[in-house]
FIPAVEX-370323 format. One record per residue: residue in one letter; x, y, z of N, C-alpha, C in turn. Coordinates in steps of 0.001 Angstrom, whole numbers, plus 524288, in hexadecimal, padded with zeros to 5 digits. Layout:
# FIPAVEX-370323
AXYZXYZXYZ...
This chain:
# FIPAVEX-370323
M8579985100817A08535F84D7D8161984E468508A8158FG84B6484F728115F846A38524A8105C841C284F158116BT83D558513580F9F8385184E9F8107B838388492180E3EA83A69848758099483A61843508071483D6283F5380A54D841AB8410880CD6844BB83D768101E8419983BCC814EAV83EE183F8F8174983BA683E5481BD38376A83A6881A4EE834EC83B77815E1830BC837FC8141B832CC83285812F9A8376F8323C810A9839AA82D1F80F5483AD8829F58143DV83D3982C7A8182683E6E829B581D0B839658281181FC3W835A882B9E81FDA830BB82A738227D82DF1825E581FDDR82DF6825C681A9F82B3B821A2817D382D7D81C4981936V8329581C0F819FF835198171381B2F83499815AB820F3E83503819848245A8357C81872829F6830838193182D0CS82C6181B5982AAA827C381CD882DB4825668184B830AEA824F3813D182E218226F80F62830C08257E80DBB83593R82AAE80D8F8351E82DDD80C00839A482D6980FF083E15I82D69814F383CBB82D2C818FE840C6827F1818C08439CV823B1818B0840A681E8C818908431381DCE8138584620A81FAC80F348440481F0D80A32846B68220080A2584BE2A826E780BFC84BD3829FB80C0B850A68278780F9D854B2L825B881432853048233E817CE856AC81E318158D858E0T81B40812E88559881653810A9857748175280C7885B8BR81B368093885A8C81C4D8050C85E5681DD480754863A0F820D080B84863B0822DC80D75868A281F778118F86B40T81BEF813FF868528183F8179686AD98130B814F086BCBG811FA810C3868CC80CF580E29869438087A8114D86704D809B281560863F88059F818DB861E78069E819B285C18F8038381720858DE804388175485332803C281CE985117E7FFAF81FAC852D47FEC8824F6850D88031E828A585284L804C7828438575B8090B82B888594280E0A82A8085629A80F288259085527813E58242F85240813D98269284CD2E80F6A8262B84A1E80F1C8283F844CC80F8582E30844CBD80CFD830BC8489280D4983671848E8812D78383B84A18A815798358484DA381AD5836FE84F0281E7D8365384A5EA81DB98323284774820FA83153842D28201E8359F83EC8Q81B318372C83E0E81A1A83B5F83A5681C8B8408F83C1BE81C878417F8412D81F058463D84331824E78461E8422AA82737841898429782CCF841128417D82DF58424883BC5V82AA2840868384B82B52841B2832B982AE78478D831CFA8270B84A0A834408266784FB18339D82B438529B83579E82D87850CA839CF8324A8534B83BC6836E4852518381EA8372384DB8835C983B5984C7F8322283B248500882D60L836738514282B8B835E28549F826FC8383985A08827F9V8383185B9C82CE983A6C860AF82E50840418603682F7CS841D285C1A832378472C85BA98343E84B168598F83041W8499F855AB82D3184D6F85300829EA84FDB85672825A9P84CED85A1D8235A84F8B85D7A81F7C853FE860BE821CER8539A861CA826F9857B7864E18298385C3A8617E82B54A85B0585CBE82D2485F1D8593F82F2785D61853A382E5DS85FF4850EA82AD185E7784B8F829978604F847DC82DDFP85CE18449582FFD85E8A840DE83409861CE83C78831B0A8656783A7A834D2868A68361F832FC8656B8312983260N8618F83088835C385E2482BEF835968588182DD883542P8568F82ED883087851558312882FFB84D0382DEE83294A84D2A828C9831E18491E82584834358495D825C183A2AG84E1E8259683C5084EB9825F9841F184CED82B3D843FFW84DE982F61840EF84C2B8349D8427484642834C3842CCL8439C832A183EE183DE98328583EF883BE882F618439DM83E6882AEC8449883CBC82797848ED83D5D82A7084E1DA841D882CD784EEA842D782F82853DF83F338342D85491T83E68837258505C83AF983BB3850B28355D83A0D851B9A8339B8360384F1382E51834088500082DBF832238559CR831CF82FA2857A1831A382DDB85D14830EA8327B860C3R833E3836AD85FD88336A83B438634282DF083D90862F5R82BC983DD085E398268383FF785DA38228E83C858607DA82344837618602681FAB833D3862CE8200383483868B9I824CA834EA86AC18257F8358B870668234E83AC987231D8240983EDA86F01821C9843F98705F81BE28439A870B7A81986840CF86CF1813D58405186D00811FC83D49871C7I814CC8393187323813568361D877C08140A8396187CADR8182683C7487CB48193A83FAE88157814E18439E88245R812858456D87DE980E4A8493487E7680953846AF88097R809128419F880378048983EDD8824E8059683D988880FV803B8840D688B67804FA84053890F5803B183AEC89301A7FF76838BE8913E7FDD6833A78933F8019682F55891C3L804D38306288DBE8087582C6588BEC80E1582DAA88D74H80EBF830DE891768140D83273892EC8176282DC489479D8152082A22897528182982590898F2819F88227189437R8169D82227890568180C81F4C88BA281C8782205888CDY81C5D82730888C08209782A3988661825BE8291888924A8258C8292088E4C82A568282D8913F82C8B822CC88FFCL8291581F0488F7582AD2819BD88E2B82D6081999888C7L82ADB81C298851382D0581C4087FC98324581F0C87FA7A83289823738825183747826948822483BDC823D1884B6A83AAD820848889B83EDF81DF288B7A84062818B18893CD83D058167E885FA83DE18112F8840A8422C8112C87FE3P846BF80ED5880E284AF180ED787D038498180BE987814A845D78083A878868444480551873D2841A9808F086FEBV83EAE80CC9871F483C1C8107486E708402C8139686B71H843F3815B086E39847FF818C986BA884B0D81571867D0S84BFA810998694084EE280D24865C084C0A80C71860A4V846EB80B53860FD843EB80A6E85C388436E80F668590CL84225813A985BA68413781879858C98463581ADC856B0D84AA68194A858B684F9E81AFB8566F851758173885234R84E2681333850FF84EF180F9484CA58532080B8084DB2D854DE80B06852A985851806B185403854C780240855C9V852387FFB6851EF84DE77FC3B8533984E7D7F71285070D84B727F3578525284B057EE3B84FD6847717EECB84B13L849A57EE3384675846917EF0E841C5841F67EB508415ED842737E6A38437B83E0C7E30B843578396E7E54984663R83AA07E7BC84AC9836627EA0984DEB833E87EE9484B01I837227F1E484894835137F63B84585831B87F42C84113D8336C7EFFF83E76830497EDB683A4D82B027EBE383C68D82AF47E9A284107826067E821843728229B7ECF084469D825117F138845F9822257F60C846DB81F987F7F3841D0V822857F7E083D808206A7F9A98388281BF07F623836CBL81C8C7F11583783818687ED7483620813947EE788397DA814657EF6183E8180FFF7F0A0841F180D4C7F59784028L810607F96D83E6E80E2B7FE5383C8C80AAB7FD5D837CFM80C4E7F9DD8344F809077F88682FC8803DF7F61F8318EF804257F2898354C7FF687EFFB837257FBBC7F3DF839D5V7FDF17F79683CC17FAB27FB8583F527F8287FF1083B40S7FB29800D3837647F91A8045F8336F7F4DA801D183023C7F50E7FCA582FA37F1397F9C982C787ED597F6C982FE8H7EC867F893834AF7E93F7F5AA838647E3947F57583681P7E0F17F10B8374F7DB8A7F07D835787D7AE7F469837C0V7D8F77F6E183C367D53E7FAA583E727D4E97FF9B83B28L7D8A08006E837AB7D8BE80523834727D5B18045282F68S7D3AE8089982D487D1228085D828337D5418074E82402P7D3AD8052F81F847D78A8045B81B547DA7880955819DDQ7D7A380DBC819887DA4A812A68182E7DE168144481C74G7DC9481355821597E007814A8825AE7E4ED81162825ABR7E46E80C5C8246D7E90C808F78243A7ECE280AD382012V7EADD80C1981B7A7EE4880DD3817357F10C812E9818B2A7EE08816BA81A9F7F04C81BD281BF27F45881B4E8204AL7F30C818428245C7F6A1817C5828CB7FB8F814C68273BT7FAFF810D1824077FF9080DD38224E803468113881F24L801258143181B8D8047A8179B818638070781BD481BB9R8043E81D9E81FB88064D821D7822F780A8681FDE826B1V8095E81BDA829C880CF981A6C82DF5810D28162482C74V80F64812D0828BB8130F80EC68270581601810998222AG8132C8131181E93815B0814E7819CF8186781A2081A56G816E681D2981E4E8196A8222A81F1C817738267A81B91L812F3825B9818F5810D8829C48159880E2982DF2818DES80E39832B2816FF80B61836E78199780598836818183BS802678395781B1D7FCCE8396F819E87FBE683B768146AE7FF0183F48812CD7FE718417280D8E7FFA583D5380968E803A083A1880A5D805038360280696800CC831D080646V7FE9E8306680AC27FA7482C8380ABD7F5B082EA7807E3A7F46783392808E27EFEB835FF8064A7F0BC8363280067R7F571837887FED47F6A1837D47F9367F64E832667F6B8A7F7EC82E777F9957F7DB829307F76F7F2538274C7F658F7EEAC828A47F9D37E95D826A67F9417E57682AD77F7A3L7E77782F667F60E7E43D833997F3E77DFBE8350D7F78CV7E10B835BF7FC7E7DD388379D800497DF8183C66802FDP7DC3183FC48053A7DE398446D807DB7E1BB8430080C77V7E58F8465A80D7A7E91884579811E57E61D8450D8170EP7E242848848180F7DF63847F181D017DCBB8429E81D91T7DB0F8405A819397D89F83B30819777DC898371B81B4EV7E14A8374E8191A7E55C8339F81AB57E6C48347D8206DQ7E7628395F821ED7E8C183A818275C7E48C8389082B19A7DF9D839218297B7DB558373D82CCC7DB768315082D2FR7DCA482EA2828DD7DCF5828E9828F97E14C8271682C9CI7E5CA829B682C487EA328283582F987E8F0829398355BT7E69A82DBD836677E53082F0583BD17E13F82B2083DF7R7DD37829D883AD57D9538260C83C957DBD3820B683D7FA7DF6181F3E83A027E1EE81A2483A8F7E502819DD83FA0K7E7F581DFA840D77EB1381DF6845AA7E78B81DE984A80K7E34D820D884A437DFAE820E884EAC7DCFF81B9A84F54T7DBC48191584AF57D948813F384B327DCF280FF584DA0I7E1EB8103284C1B7E5C680C9A84E517E63A80D6285435A7E65C8125A855CB7E6C28137C85B667E1DE811B385E4CA7DD48812D885C167D85E8117785EAF7D7AB80B8F85F0FA7D984808CA85B117D8F38031785B0B7DD228006A85E4BG7E0E780371860357E51780121863587E86C7FD4F86050V7E95C7FE8985B4E7EC827FB0A8580E7F21B7FB0385A16P7F42D7F69285BAE7F9837F67285DCA7FD8F7F6DC8597AF801F07F94585ACC806367F98F857028097F7F49E8579AE807E47F0B3854B380AA17EBB8854FE809277E86C8503FL80C5C7E49384F2480AFB7E0E684B0D806527DDA284CD9P802A07DC8D849627FE3B7D93E84AF3800367D3E384CA3P7FD517D139850087FECA7CBDF851787FF4A7C87A84C99A802837C48C84CFE803A07C13F8486C7FEAD7BF2F845E0G7FABF7BDD78491B7F5F27BBB1846F77F2D27BF8C843C4E7F3937C4B0844CC7F0A47C8BD842077F3C67CB2D83D90R7F8E07CA4D83D977FC307CD5983A1E7FAFB7CC678345BR7F9F27C77C832F37F8E87C64D82D6E7F40C7C93882B84D7EFDE7C92282EBF7EB177CBE382D2E7EBFE7D1C382CE7R7EECF7D3EB830AE7EFD47D987830B17F37D7DB0F82C42L7F7067D78282AD87FA9D7D8A1826907F7987D97E82182A7F3567D6AE820C37F02E7D76281C107EE3C7DCFF81BADG7ECE67DF5B820247EB317E4CF820207EF8A7E88581E97V7F4407E77E820807F8C77EABE81F0B7F9C47EA5D8192DL7F9B07E59B817217FA947E4DC811877F65B7E78E80E54S7F1907E76E810367ED427E9EB80D747EE1D7EFCB80D02V7EFF17F23D811347F0FD7F7DF8111B7F5507F91C80D26L7F97D7F61480D407FDC87F704809917FBF87F62E803F5Y7F8A87F2598031A7F6997F1537FDD87F3477F5EC7FBF4V7EFF97F80F7FF647ECB87FC8D7FDF57F01E801327FC79I7F43D8021F7FF857F7BD8067F7FE5A7FA4E805B07F908F7FC3F800F77F8117FED17FFEE7F30B7FAF7800597EE87A7F6437FE457EF407F2657FE617EB0D7F10B803F57E981E7F09D807657ED567EF7480CDE7EC127F3EC80F5C7E912G7F8B480DD77EA547FD2D80FFF7E78A7FDC680DCF7E211S7FC3A808DD7E14C7FD10806617DC3B7F8BC807947D852T7F40B808AB7DA2E7EFCA80A767D6D07EC5780E007DA1AA7ED268130A7D9A27EA5E816C87DCE57E4868167B7DBE1T7E16D816847E0127DBC9816107DF757D95381B0B7DD56S7DC0381F767DDEB7D9ED824627DBF67DE6C8281D7DADFG7DD1482CB17D8D37E11D830987D7BD7E2D0830907D216D7E715833627D10B7E8D8834257CBA57EDC9831187CA62R7EF4282D607CDC47F3C582A0E7CCAF7F2388245C7CD1EL7F4488212A7C98D7F33D81B937C9E37F6428192B7CE65L7FB3481AC37CEE37FEAD8189B7D2DE7FFF681CAA7D6F9R800CF81AC97DBCA8032281DFD7DFE2807C481ADD7E1F5P80C2281B017DF1C81094817AA7E08C8127E818837E617D8124A81D5E7E8058143781E5C7ED4F8111081B427F150V80BF481ADE7F07D808A8817D67F40E809E4812037F38FA80A41810327EEB380B4E80A9F7EDD28109A8090D7F00AY8149380C437EF2B819C880ADE7F10A81A0F80B0B7F6FAE816DC80E637F96C816AE80E5F7FF26814748092F80115A81070807307FE6580E498021C7FFD6812537FDCC7FF19V815607FE237FAE5819857FA487F9FB81D7F7FA7C7FE6CR81F047FF337FFF2822E37FFC980428820DC7FD7D80944L81BF67FEA380A92819BC7FC9580F648193A7F6A480F30T817EC7F49180A97817717EEE380A1981CC57EC4980A82R820D17EEC8808668261A7ECAF80915827897EC8580EDFT826257F0A9811AA827317F0C58174A8246A7EC4E81A00L81F717EB7F818A181C707E74D81B0F81EC47E1FB819B6A820967E151814DC822F47DC508134C827F27DB3D81660A82AE77DF5C8178182FAA7DEAA81AA382E547DD3D82044L829EA7DF4882235828547DE4782797825787D9138282DQ822FF7D74A823FB820037D26B82418821CF7CEDE81F9FP826AD7CD2081FB6828D67CA3581B49826687C4DC81A67D823977C2CB81E4B8215B7BD8E81DC681BA47BDA181C15E819957C24181AD48141C7C2AC8193B813CA7C2E381347P811F97BEB9810B4812077BE9E80B0280EBF7C2E780875E80A517C44B80ADB807087C83C8085A809717CDAD8087FV80CE07CEB280C4480FBB7D3AA80C3B813387D3E480765H815EF7CFA480658819327CF6A801A3815D57CF6B7FCB5G8111F7CD1C7FD0A80D9B7CD347F89980BF37D2BC7F73FL80A9E7D5D67FB41809247DB457FA4380DC57DE5D7F83AL812617DD737FA7C817007E0367F89F8180A7DEE87F2E2A8178A7D9EE7F174818517D8637EBFE814657DB0F7E879L80F747DB387EA1B80B687DDC67E6FB80CA77E38B7E626C80E397E62D7EA5D80F7D7EBC17E9F68142D7ECAF7E664E8184E7E9A87E71D81D067EA617E3F081BDF7E9677DE24L8192E7E5237DCFD818337E3B77D78C814727E7877D4EET810BA7E9867D7E280D1D7ED607D5B380FD97F2987D4DBA812ED7F4437D8B8815BD7F9367D83F819CE7F9107D3EBA81BBA7F46D7D2A181FA27F3F27CE7181D8C7F6017C941R818657F5E37C887816127F79B7C398814E07FD747C37FF8158A8001C7C7DC81434805AC7C81A816B8808F47C3BDP81BD4808347C29481E4180B9F7BEAB81BB380B557B94AA818FA807087B82B816A1806637B2FE810BD807457B306R80E608083F7B77F808B0808817B7CB8066F80DC57B64DT809B2811C47B607807DC816E27B44E80BAC819227B054G8099281C537ACD080CCF81EE97A8ED80F26823E37AB19P8121C826BD7A7EA8149882B977A9B6810AF82F9D7ABB1D80BE082F7F7A9AA807E58333A7AB598049D831327AFE1G805F382C957B1EE8030682A597B6487FE6E827117B4ACA7FD6D826A47AF947F905823857ADBE7FA2081DBB7AE8EP7F62581AA87AFF37F6F4815087B0C97F8B1812477ABCDV7FC2680E807AC747FDC980B1D7A8267FBF5805A27A974L7F8A18036D7A6187F6777FE417A7227FAB57FA1B7A6E6L7F9B77F5B67A97E7FD9D7F18C7A9E67FF9C7EFDA7A489A7FC157EF517A0CC7FDAC7ED8279B9A8014D7F157798DAD801147F64A79A6F804257FA58797CB809077FBF079AD7Q809E47F98E79F5780E4B7FB397A2988137F7F95A7A053D8176F7FCAA7A0CC81CC47FB3679F5781F1F7F8467A3F3R81F5E7F32E7A37E8210E7EFFB7A7E3826CD7F0A97A933R8299C7F3277A5BA82F157F4577A6F182F757F85B7AB53L82B377FB387AC2D82B2A7FF247B057829E87FCCD7B5ACW828097F7FD7B5BE826D87F5957BAC882BCC7F51B7BE0FD82B357F5EA7C31282F9D7F6017C6B7831657F06B7C7D6S835AA7EED77C575837897E9737C60F839437E84A7CBA1S83B517EC3A7CE6583CEF7EB5E7D3D8838347EA357D746A833FB7ED197D66F82F367EC287D96F82CF67E6C97D82CI82D597E5387D33D82B757E0057D1C382E957DBCA7D48FR833C47DC6F7D4C6836FE7D8957D784835A07D8637DD49R834E27DCF27DFAF8336E7DD007E53C82E1D7DA687E604G82A857DB757E2688255B7D9247E2D5825777D3427E24BL8288E7D14E7DEAC828E57CBA87DDE982B787C9007E299T82F467CBAA7E4ED831BE7C98A7E9A882DCC7C92E7EE1AA82AB77CD4D7EECB826BF7CD467F2E88229F7C91C7F1C9L821407C8757ECD381D5B7C47D7EB6B81F697BF0A7EC9DS824697BE307EBB7826C17B91F7ECF4826607B7FC7F2C3R8274E7BBF57F600826D97BB427FBA9821317BA307FD3BA81D887BCE47FAAC818037BC0E7FBE0816477B6957FA57S818967B4837F628816F97AF687F41F818A67AAE57F790A81C367ABD77FB1F81E677A7907FE4381A3A7A4A980154R8161D7A76E802F7811F57A4F88060880CB67A50280331G80CBB7A5E77FE31807D07A62F7FB4E805E97ABBF7FAF8L803CD7AD3C7F681802577B2A97F5967FCFD7B3E97F7CEG7FCB67B84E7FA9B7F7C07BA737FC5D7F5C27BE5E7F868P7F1BC7C1647F9CC7EF757C5147F60C7F3507C9097F3CCY7F6B27CB4F7F7187FA767CF0F7F5047FE847CC4A7F1A1G800177C7A67F33F803D97C4B37F02B801AB7C32E7EADDL7FC9D7C1CB7EAA47FA327C06B7E5A77F9FF7C5277E205Q7F8BB7C9B67E4337F8C67CE727E0FD7FE4C7CFA87DF12A802227CEA67E2748078D7CF7E7E0E1809177CBB37DC8BA807277C6D87DCD8808587C3087D8BD806137C4C77D383I8017D7C7347D3A57FF367C9597CED6802A97CDB77CCB8A8045A7D13B7D037807CA7D5827CE9180CEE7D3697CC77A80EE47CF277CEC6813CC7CCD47CCEB813287CA837C77CT80E967C8527C65E80D937C62C7C12980DBF7CA867BD13H80B7B7CEFA7BE5880BD47D3807BACE811837D5467BA35A814497D5757BEA8819A37D7857BE9081D4E7D4297BB57S81C2D7CF177BAF381FA97CB8B7B82681E507CB007B262A819FF7CD6E7B0B28184D7CCE87AB4081A8B7D1457A7E3P81C6E7D0077A34381E917D41779FD281A6A7D79D79D6ES815837D5DB79D4F8114B7D8FF79B0F80C1A7D6FB79D11V807ED7D9E779BF9802BB7D83879D92801467D31979AE8T802517D2B4795ED800C27CDFB79309803D37C931794BEE808877C9FA796BF80BC07C5957986E80B2B7C46979E44T8077B7C70A7A0D88067C7C61D7A663803A47C0E97A716D804EB7BE277AB39802627B9297AC687FD177BA477AEEEW7F9327BB777ABA87F4167BCEF7ADAC7F14A7B8597B043D7F2457B3977AE767EFDD7AF0F7B1007F19C7AEAA7B6B0R7F69C7AFA37B79A7F8937AF917BD027F5F87B3DC7C03EI7F5557B86C7BDF37F2E57BCBC7C0CA7ED3F7BB6F7C223V7EA6E7B8EA7BE8B7E5157B7487BFAE7E5007B3947C457V7E87F7AFC17C45C7E8C07AC017C8B07E9F37AEC67CDD5L7ED857B2807CDAE7EEE37B55D7D26E7EA477B8937D46AY7E7557BAF97D0DB7E2B97BDE57D2867DE8B7BA3C7D4C0E7DE157B59C7D2947DA607B1D57D4BC7DBF17B05E7DA4FA7E0FE7AF907DB297E2E07AE587E0707E1FF7B2F47E41DL7E2ED7B7AC7E2277E21D7BC587E55B7DC597BCF27E6B8G7D8EF7BBC07E2FD7D3567BC0F7E4037D18D7B8377E827R7D40E7B3A97E8507D2B77AFE07EC687D4C27B1A97F1B8A7D95E7B4197F1B27DBB77B5D47F6A67D8E07BA907F8D4T7D7B17BE4A7F5847D5097C3157F7277D1037C48C7F30CP7CC617C24B7F3527C8537C3837EF777C7377C95F7EF3ES7C72D7CB827EA7E7C6847D11C7E9D27C4B37D23E7E44BP7C1157D5E57E3997BF777D7497DE4B7C3E17D9AF7DB15V7C77C7DC577DDAE7CBF07DE907DAD77CF6F7DA3D7D8B9V7D0387D6287DBE07D3447D1AD7DA087D08E7CF287D55BE7CB627CE8F7D59F7C8747CC487D1427C8EC7CFA07CC56L7C8CC7D4C77CD1A7C9487D8467C8997CEAE7D7BD7C61BN7D2A27D76D7C9577D7F17D6BC7C7437D88C7D1607C4ACR7D5EA7CD787C6E67D6097C84F7C4697D3927C88C7BF01A7CF687CBA17BE907CCD47CC2F7B97D7D0937CE787B56FV7D3AC7D24F7B7007D7807D49E7B36D7DB667D07E7B1A9A7DD3F7CD547B55E7E0FD7C93D7B3FF7DE787C51D7B07DV7D9917C3B17B1A07D6D07BFE87AE567D6427C2017A8CBA7D5377C70F7A8497D4BE7C9687A3127D9C57C8C879FFBM7DE2E7C9577A29F7E3377C8DC79FF47E4797C32579EC7A7E2D27BFA77A2307E4247BA1F7A1877E0577B74A79DF0S7DB417B89D79E467D73D7B58C79B8E7D3867B8BC7983DG7D4257BDDC798387D0C07C113794FE7CCDE7C43A7981AP7CADE7C884795CA7C77A7CC29798A77C20E7CA0F799ECA7C00A7C652796E47BAB77C471797D87BA3B7C1D779D32R7BDF37BE6D79E817BDCD7BBD47A3977BE767BFCE7A7FCA7C1C87C39E7A71A7C2B07C7987AB207BDE17CAF67ABEDL7BB147CC277A7B47B6677CF6B7A8267B24D7CCC17AB89A7B1F27C7A97AB367AE337C4CE7AE787AF707C57C7B43FI7B47A7C5847B5997B60A7C6477BB127B47A7CBB97BCECV7B5797CFA97B9997B42F7D50F7BB037AE4E7D5B47BB92D7AB597D3647B80F7A5AD7D3E87B8537A3777D1517BD38E7A5F17CD2F7BEFF7A4487CABF7C3E87A52D7CE7B7C880L7A98B7D1507C8787AA927D5287CC967A67B7D9747CC8BI7A5017DB307C7D67A1147DF4C7C76C79BD07DD547C952A79A587D8967C7C9795537D6627C966794FC7D5E47CF4CA799677D4BD7D1C8799817D42B7D77C79A717D95D7DA43N79B137DD997D72F79C037E2D37D9627A0AC7E2C87DD1CR7A4F47E05F7DB487A97D7DF947DEB57ACF27E4697DF50L7AD207E7D07DB597B06B7EC857DBAE7AD517F1557DA11P7A9277F2967DCE27A5F27F7167DB557A8F87FC367DBCDG7A8727FF7B7D7D87AAEC8049B7D7FD7B09E804B47D68FS7B2F5800287D57E7B87F800027D40E7B92B800D17CE32H7BD1C803CA7CCCD7BE2C804997C7347C0F07FFE47C4CBL7C2CF7FC577C81F7C5E57F7F67C61A7C29B7F43B7C2D0V7BDBB7F3327C4897BA7D7EF797C1AE7B93F7F1727BC2FP7B7227F62D7BB7B7B6307F7F47B6177BB2E7F8A87B2EDT7BF917F9B67B5967C47F7FA197B2BF7C5D27F4E07B02CV7C5B97F0B97B3577C7017EB877B13F7C2E87E9D67AD47R7BDF97EACA7AE747B9D47E9287AAD37BA5A7EC077A59FG7BBB17F10F7A5E07BC6C7F3FF7A10A7C0DE7F1D979DC1E7C51D7F0507A04C7C98F7EE0A79D7D7C8027E8E679AE3L7C5197E5A479DB57C38D7E09779B987BFC97E13D796FEL7BC157E4D67978E7B8657E5C6793447BB317E7F078E79T7BF307EB2278F587C2437ED2678AF57C4CA7E8AD787FER7C71F7E50878AED7C9B27E09A788677C5CE7DD1578595L7C0E97DD19787537BCE47D9F3784CC7BA557DCCC78033G7BBFD7E1A677F487B9DD7E4A277AF07B4AB7E73B77C12R7B2F87E743780DB7ADFF7E9B6782587AF1C7EF5D783FFR7B0297F2997802E7B2667F7C0781177AEA97FB7B783ECT7A9BA7FB6F7826C7A6037FF12784DC7A5687FDE478AABE7A4D07F8E178BF47A4657F755791747A9767F8927945EA7ADD37F7B4791BE7B2E37F8BB794387B3777FE827957ER7B1E1801DC791CF7B2578077E792C87AEFF8092379776T7AA4A806F5797D37A6DE8083279C3D7A969806AE7A16BE7ABD8802127A1987AE668003E7A6607B306803B57A7D2L7B626805237A3F37BAC5808547A5057B94880DD07A6C3E7B51B80FEC7A48C7B3478150E7A6477B13E814C27ABE1L7AE938107B7AD2C7ACD280FC17B2937B17E80F5C7B634A7B56D80C6A7B4A77BA1D80BDA7B7E07BCB0811227B8D4A7BCE3814657B4CF7BF48819917B5587BC4281CE87B940R7B71981C817B9317B3F181F947BCE57B4E381DD77C283L7B5D7818D87C32D7B695816BF7C8717BC228175F7CA78C7BFE5818367C6F87C56C818587C8777C6E081D9F7CACCA7C95281D9B7CF687CAD6822787D20C7D0538243D7D0A8N7D367820D57CE237D8B88224F7CCA87D898824C57C73DQ7DA7B829967C6E07DA1B82C7E7C1FB7DD2D829F47BD97R7E1A1827AF7BED07E4DE8253E7BACB7E237820677B88CE7E01881D2D7BBF47DD498188A7BA1F7D87681A177B707R7D5BD81E2C7B8E37D10081FE07B6327D236821997B0A1A7D687824587B0037D7FB826247AAC57D8EE8218D7A713V7DB6E81D6F7A9097DC61818CE7A5C87D739816467A43AL7D3A4815D07A7F57CE9A813657A6D77CB85816877A2CDL7CB7E81BB07A3567C8B981EFF79F937CB3A81EA279A2BG7D06B81E2879A1B7D31F81D9A795107D19C8188A7925DK7D13E814557955E7CFA980F53793157CA0F80F8E79121A7C695812147943B7C12181280792957C0B0815BA78D90A7C3A6819FD78D4C7C37681D4B788947C55481A62783C8A7C927816F6784857CB3E813FD780107C7398103277DE4L7C33580EF7780F67BF1B80B5D77F347BA8780E2177CB3S7BAA88135377CB47B6408164B77A9E7B5B481565774C6
């Protein structure tokens, strides 16, 4: 077994290993460090002798590393003795365990990684590291920041959790719904960065987006009665289904109207629609409403045959549920398709007058498109050039400059 095999096992099993170690050592940072040491040892050992049970090997090795670390802490010697003698610990770490309990551990790990005491950047980095199993280098590559920056965020997050005395447990039932919103928010941020990169030379980062999909699937399995979990999963699946058609062979963006819909992933669409059906059982929340919009696109044979009136209504509902200038901007795009660019331009101009999205390239992008459709070419070119200056993604910027040049 080589490096790729180690990485594959770790990606699938990391959350369970870290969660089990955290529950039995009571030390989140120690558990994560011990698990990482086990991976490092696997990279050396597995090419020489492949274990029959790779996940069990990682679990057992991580357990030994954790016990060694505790043993070195003289003040915690009694705790080490208790851990070493407790047959329940060996049972769990040897994977002869109650899967329901392990699932609770993984869910608790998600709640700890997304705890409100952490900064938003810390939550994202820690979730990808300890729940997703990504290395610091992978997290840094995903968000285009230096590796030391990611490592510092993870270190600060772990220290903050320890200093705040955050318990490794599921939040009380009364708090769980509110805390779940924070977990969903972190997963949404990760997926959004993968589906439209905020900067860099690629429009998409599928590896980041698919990691968010995987984590959301895990959360949906652990929280099957939460409609918004299924709503987020539906949104991710339906959005990711369009990835194969969103860029050309050279990586250049392909606009929705120009996409070959035969390339859309029909399996992902089916999974997304199934998740949306589950979310709809109790009424759609904000993620479910966004998923319903994505489903409307997925079911349309072309842009012109899309039910834009339905999309406008869904955006209006989303705006009432979670008022946001981005939602209003997207509603304007839908209104332009349903009722014409003049009505949509009024919505955009209201956002500008209220200074709702200062510094964003999205507003001049949409305004430039609307002015183009209205035949106001000089104004449209000015807006598109402004959008290009504000846009940090090189691929998007190139498209905007191309549109502006075509209006010259």
